[in-house]
C-alpha positions, 0 to 999 in steps of 0.5 A: 490532491487528496481523495478519501473513501471513508469506511465504518470503524474497524474497517478499511479507509483509503486515502489518495494523494499525489506528491511530485507524480508519486501516488500516495495510497494511505490505508487506515483500519484493517486489511482483511478478506473483506477489504482486499478488493478495496485495497487492490483497487487503490494499490494496483496501478491503472493499466495505461499511462506513465510507469506507476510509482506508488507509496503505500502508507500503512501507518494507519493500518492496525491489522493485515492478514494474508489477503493484505499480503496478496494485495501488496504482492499483486500491486508490486507485480503490476507496478514492476510489469509496467516499469514502475515501483511500489514502496511501503511506508510507516508500517506498524509493528504488528503489520510489519511482523506479518510482512516479515514472517512471509518475507514480503519486506525483502520483496517490496522496499519498506521505509519508516516514513512516507518521506523516506520512501519518496526520497529513496 
């Protein structure tokens, strides 16, 4: 199943799909203060249900500021509290650099591809 929410060019677009019970949330465009709520709604797991397993596909993300870091941390915490997990995949060099500068890559497992994130 794929669900896409388009946005204006340069802004954030969010796509959802599921592979073997794992939610794949693909973010495209820019994740900044103006897009943080949209990203949070997509990445933070629902309160009820089975333990959430989510891969954040950031291969289409061209920019991320501290708002994006905060969304990823909140999504990670919510997943862990619900006995699930969050993994990041396909991060572009500029976005990965931001993640490395604040150390989030040590908190949330990062993988080169969605496939590798699903298999780990």
